[in-house]
C-alpha positions, 0 to 999 in steps of 0.5 A: 407227822409224830411218830409217838402220837396217838390217833383213833379214826373211825370210818363212818359212811353217811347221808347229807344229814351229818353225824352227832359228834361234830361237824362232818368233814366234807370228803367229795368224790372223785369227780372234783379231782384236778385230773386223772383217776390213775390207780395207786401203783405199789411196786419196786417198779414204779422209778421217777429215774426212769419213767417216761416225762409227759409231753377277792376280799380279804377276809371272806373268800368264797368256799366251795361246796361238797357232798357229805359222804365220808366223816373221820372222827379223831382224837385230837393230837399235834401235827408237825408245826411251827411250833415255838412255845410248846403249846401244840398249836402253831405260832405265826413266825416270818424270817426276815432276809434283810436283817436275818431275824426271826419274829414270832407271834406265839399261840400261847399267847392268842397270837398276842405276843412275840418272840424276835431273834436274830438268826442268820444273813441274806441269802440264807434259806430259814427251815420251818419246823425243825426240831433237832435237839428233840424238846418238841419246839422249833428250833431257828435253823438256816441252810447257808447255800454258799457253803452248804452249810447248816446254822441251828439256835436250839429251842432248848437253849432258849435260842441262844446255842448253836449247832453247825453242820457242813452237809449239802453243796451249792445248788442243793435244795435243804429239807425242813423238817425231815425225819429218815431214822424215827428218833423225833429229832431232825435229820440234815437232808438235801435234795440234788436236782442234778441227779436226783439224789437224796442225801441224809445225816442222821440225827440218831448218829449225831449227825455223823452217819449219812444215807443216801438214795436216788430219786427224782428228776431234773425238774421234780420238786422234793418234799419234805418229811412226807410220811406216806406209809404211817410208820413215823419216818419220812418217805422220799417223795417227790411231785414232778410238775410236768404230769402232775405225778406224786412218786414215793419210796416208801421208809416202811420199805427202807426206801426200795419200794414204791408208791405213785399217783397223779395228783395235780396239774402243772403250775399247782403247788404240792404240799409236803407232809400235810394231814388233813383227815387226822390219821397220822399219814400225808395226805396228797395236796396241791394249791391250785394259784390260777383259782385259789383252791386246794385240791386233797387226796386224803391217805385214809381213803387210800388216796381215793377220796377227795377234798375240795375248797377254794380260799386264797387269792393269786400272789398268795402263798399257801401253807401246809401243816399249820394247826391253829385249833388244835385239832391235830389236822392242817388248815387251809392257810395262805398268808398274803405278801401284799398286807402280811396277813395270815388267812385259815380256813380250821380244820376243827370247822370242817375248813369253813370258818376262818381265822386271820391275823397280821404278821410280817412286811412284804418281803418276808418268808412265812414260816410253814412247810410248803 
């Protein structure tokens, strides 16, 4: 989420007739949820470190029906997304491990022209949507597990000048596009599975100052740049596969207060920082590989109202925070490794109209937050 963005939100309860200002957003009631109806908890008592762990077609996928009970009208705004050309729309980018090359299809060319840069080695981890120099465009960044080093080519230098910092150990999980200090630039952050600790080098200190917090258990999935409280800074959030629960330490409480919510099932894929309702806060969303369905708890409802859509096939890679239509909300997008094609349901259509482009080869890594 961008801290400087302005969003006007109007909440309107309607019947099925819709709203004249545009296509209604098809929010569904909680009977569509993947599991449970546990209440949102807000206290310092919710702590993952101490909590008990309970034991086809190519272009026209079916879209689920929904009840038109809730409509949200927003001004268009820019998502944090993979934008290399600076036009405010997502570009389609892949990183090829075999040669360490970035291939970017730019939205400003109607996805007709490309940028190609070699940056990285086999075994590196490419980081999507990570802006270290603060120019509003994506840098090309990789994290090297063998030595815990961040290697960055900055967009302000047309990806010719590099920034290098060592931060992290083998086995850590680097967090792309995560801004904890609120200066609009990416910090360098890793999460350590062995002790559930977040280690952050802040960009406001030129990546020399650091902060750390213990939050999470071994087996949890850390979520990069997930702003649930809407203060423009990243919360420290994990999703627990064993019970499908989201645990977050909020940045507005200096990462001392917490919230939790059960949403999802074992085997689901959680999304970091995805904003489907356009209110500037992260929604809680998962994609279910077994049926290709997206389940979203929208933040504008205080995580009490849900949206679901079937989009994707088993084997697809779901991608979050990809805005190809420029309305400031996440599309529902998957990348298909078998044919290198991007399939999106656009948010501007209420997630009914499709957008597709072929870009990438089998073995490539699509660059968007997952």
